[in-house]
N, C-alpha and C positions, 0 to 999 in steps of 0.2 A: 613492890610492882613498878615498873618504869612506863611512862607514857609517851608514846612516839607523838612528835609534832604532826599535825595534819597537813598534807600537801595541797594548798589552796592556789597553786600558780596558774592554773588554766581555767579557773573560775571566772575571772574578768574577760577572759576571751569567748567564753560560752555566753556570758551576758551580754557582751558587745553584739556577738552574732544574732542574737534574739532582738535587741533593740534598734540596732542600726537600720534595718530594712524599714521599721515603722518610722524611724525619724526621717529617713530619705523620701519615704511616700508622702508624709507630712510636708516637707519642704517643697518637693516638686508640686505637690497640690496648692500651696501657698502662692508659689511662682506663677502657676498656671491661672489661678484666679485673679492675681494682678495683671496678667496679659489680658485677660478677658476685660478686667475693669477699664484699663488703660484703652484697649480698643473700643469700648463703649464711650466713653469720654471723648476720645477723638470724633467718634461718629456723630455725637450729639453737637460738639464744637462746630464741626464741618456743616451740619445741618442748620444750624443757627447763623453761620455766616452766609449761607447760600440763599435762606430765606430773608435775611437783612438786605442781600444785595437785590434781590428779586423785589422786594419791598421799595426801596429807595430808587432803585433804578426803572421800575415798572416795566419789567421786561415781557410781561403778557401782551403789550402792545404789538411786539413783534414774534407772533405766534409760532411761525416756522422757525425762528432761529433760537428761541427761549430754550429748549432742552440743550443745543449745542452749547449756548452761553454758560448754563448752568453746570454743564457736564465738565466744561473746561475749567471752570472755577473750582468745582468740587474735587477733580482729579489734581489739581495744582495744590490743594490743600492737605492732601491725605499724606501721611508720613509713615504711619505703622502699617496701614492697612492697603491691601491690593486692589486697584481699581476695577479690576475684572470679575471680582466677586462682589460688586456693589450694584444695586438696582436703585434708579432715582426716579421719583415721580414728582411732578410738578402741576399744581392747578390754582388758579386765581379765580375766585368768586366774588360776586356782589352780595352785600347783605339786603335784608328786607326793605330798608329805608333807601335803597340805591346810592346812599351818600358814602358808605364805606365799602372797600374792597379789602379782600383778605388774600394773601398769598400763603400757598402752603408747600413745604418741602418735606417730602417723606424719603427717608433712605433706608434701605434694608440690606444687611452685609451678612454673608456666609463665612463665618469664622471657622477655621480648621482647628480642632482640638488636638494639642500635641501630646497631652498627657493621657495615656491610654485609660487610667482608671475613672477619669470623669466621663468617659464614654460608656462606661459601665453603669453610671448613674442616670445618665441622660438617654441611653439607648441609641446614642447617635454620635458619631466623630464630627459632625459639624453643628454649630450653635448659630442660631439666627439672631442676629442683634437689628433692632428697629427703633429708628429715632424720626419722630415728626415734630416739625415746628411751623407755627402759624403767627404771621405778623400783618398789621394793618399796613396796606400800601398808602404810602405818602404822596 
């Protein structure tokens, strides 16, 4: 009795059709997580620069101009982020011993999620990133 060779030429195509969507979802998820992490790092760096500027230059003495000064400084430092989605809060307070003053800059950014499957996990297509930095006024 003669055995015929099995025809396995379509097997790799079927395997690729099953595995390729999973690999693409994984790759796009990694890219989106990298974008979120990069945006968060930029937000933290910008908040740190802004509070350092506020602490060194003591901009709280110019109360009416302080928000405008910080806004222009922060918007000039943003590379990846859209300034329209950014909320800025600044306050300067004195400590209990009246010797030290502390400047606080809080940034809140609404990041649009591009990859739709992350929206399924968070139940939202917008991720809110927060950064708050505090520094002693010199």
